[in-house]
C-alpha positions as protocol buffer text, in pm:
chain_id: "A"
residue {
  index: 1
  type: MET
  ca { x: 10715 y: 9460 z: 10305 }
}
residue {
  index: 2
  type: ARG
  ca { x: 11012 y: 9382 z: 10084 }
}
residue {
  index: 3
  type: ARG
  ca { x: 11107 y: 9016 z: 10028 }
}
residue {
  index: 4
  type: LYS
  ca { x: 11463 y: 9073 z: 10149 }
}
residue {
  index: 5
  type: LEU
  ca { x: 11326 y: 9127 z: 10502 }
}
residue {
  index: 6
  type: MET
  ca { x: 11281 y: 8749 z: 10511 }
}
residue {
  index: 7
  type: ASP
  ca { x: 11658 y: 8725 z: 10561 }
}
residue {
  index: 8
  type: ILE
  ca { x: 11634 y: 8887 z: 10905 }
}
residue {
  index: 9
  type: LEU
  ca { x: 11280 y: 8820 z: 11033 }
}
residue {
  index: 10
  type: VAL
  ca { x: 11219 y: 8535 z: 11279 }
}
residue {
  index: 11
  type: CYS
  ca { x: 10920 y: 8432 z: 11486 }
}
residue {
  index: 12
  type: PRO
  ca { x: 10903 y: 8654 z: 11797 }
}
residue {
  index: 13
  type: MET
  ca { x: 10754 y: 8366 z: 11997 }
}
residue {
  index: 14
  type: CYS
  ca { x: 11013 y: 8092 z: 11937 }
}
residue {
  index: 15
  type: ARG
  ca { x: 11276 y: 8246 z: 11703 }
}
residue {
  index: 16
  type: GLY
  ca { x: 11178 y: 7994 z: 11434 }
}
residue {
  index: 17
  type: GLU
  ca { x: 11208 y: 8039 z: 11059 }
}
residue {
  index: 18
  type: LEU
  ca { x: 10914 y: 8205 z: 10883 }
}
residue {
  index: 19
  type: ARG
  ca { x: 10737 y: 8099 z: 10564 }
}
residue {
  index: 20
  type: LEU
  ca { x: 10597 y: 8377 z: 10342 }
}
residue {
  index: 21
  type: LYS
  ca { x: 10252 y: 8360 z: 10178 }
}
residue {
  index: 22
  type: VAL
  ca { x: 10186 y: 8648 z: 9936 }
}
residue {
  index: 23
  type: GLY
  ca { x: 9830 y: 8766 z: 9878 }
}
residue {
  index: 24
  type: VAL
  ca { x: 9895 y: 9091 z: 9691 }
}
residue {
  index: 25
  type: GLU
  ca { x: 10229 y: 9214 z: 9561 }
}
residue {
  index: 26
  type: ARG
  ca { x: 10272 y: 9552 z: 9393 }
}
residue {
  index: 27
  type: ASP
  ca { x: 10588 y: 9722 z: 9263 }
}
residue {
  index: 28
  type: GLY
  ca { x: 10814 y: 9471 z: 9438 }
}
residue {
  index: 29
  type: GLU
  ca { x: 10643 y: 9511 z: 9777 }
}
residue {
  index: 30
  type: ILE
  ca { x: 10417 y: 9263 z: 9951 }
}
residue {
  index: 31
  type: VAL
  ca { x: 10099 y: 9456 z: 10029 }
}
residue {
  index: 32
  type: GLU
  ca { x: 9895 y: 9171 z: 10181 }
}
residue {
  index: 33
  type: GLY
  ca { x: 9983 y: 8822 z: 10294 }
}
residue {
  index: 34
  type: SER
  ca { x: 10110 y: 8637 z: 10598 }
}
residue {
  index: 35
  type: LEU
  ca { x: 10415 y: 8495 z: 10768 }
}
residue {
  index: 36
  type: THR
  ca { x: 10384 y: 8151 z: 10928 }
}
residue {
  index: 37
  type: CYS
  ca { x: 10637 y: 8008 z: 11171 }
}
residue {
  index: 38
  type: LYS
  ca { x: 10769 y: 7671 z: 11057 }
}
residue {
  index: 39
  type: ALA
  ca { x: 10833 y: 7566 z: 11419 }
}
residue {
  index: 40
  type: CYS
  ca { x: 10528 y: 7677 z: 11621 }
}
residue {
  index: 41
  type: ASP
  ca { x: 10275 y: 7744 z: 11337 }
}
residue {
  index: 42
  type: GLU
  ca { x: 10194 y: 8096 z: 11461 }
}
residue {
  index: 43
  type: ILE
  ca { x: 10063 y: 8323 z: 11183 }
}
residue {
  index: 44
  type: TYR
  ca { x: 10156 y: 8689 z: 11147 }
}
residue {
  index: 45
  type: PRO
  ca { x: 9949 y: 8896 z: 10902 }
}
residue {
  index: 46
  type: ILE
  ca { x: 10092 y: 9144 z: 10650 }
}
residue {
  index: 47
  type: GLU
  ca { x: 9854 y: 9436 z: 10595 }
}
residue {
  index: 48
  type: ASP
  ca { x: 9924 y: 9754 z: 10397 }
}
residue {
  index: 49
  type: THR
  ca { x: 10289 y: 9640 z: 10348 }
}
residue {
  index: 50
  type: ILE
  ca { x: 10347 y: 9608 z: 10727 }
}
residue {
  index: 51
  type: PRO
  ca { x: 10404 y: 9270 z: 10895 }
}
residue {
  index: 52
  type: ASN
  ca { x: 10231 y: 9255 z: 11236 }
}
residue {
  index: 53
  type: MET
  ca { x: 10492 y: 9072 z: 11441 }
}
residue {
  index: 54
  type: LEU
  ca { x: 10321 y: 9124 z: 11776 }
}
residue {
  index: 55
  type: PRO
  ca { x: 10241 y: 8812 z: 11979 }
}
residue {
  index: 56
  type: PRO
  ca { x: 9877 y: 8707 z: 11929 }
}
residue {
  index: 57
  type: SER
  ca { x: 9774 y: 8824 z: 12277 }
}
residue {
  index: 58
  type: LEU
  ca { x: 9888 y: 9182 z: 12199 }
}
residue {
  index: 59
  type: ARG
  ca { x: 9722 y: 9227 z: 11858 }
}
residue {
  index: 60
  type: ASP
  ca { x: 9426 y: 9463 z: 11794 }
}
């Protein structure tokens, strides 16, 4: 995931602003980490450069 995606991503549950936590960053891309909603505290994982923005009940 590229950092500039943060300009357009919002929480799919409440449309709140997201906070980025980077675990691994390589060549300007976030490989692992998470996005946390500042409003509802829902956490969305970033794995293999892809943010999983599905609601919790639809993951896995």
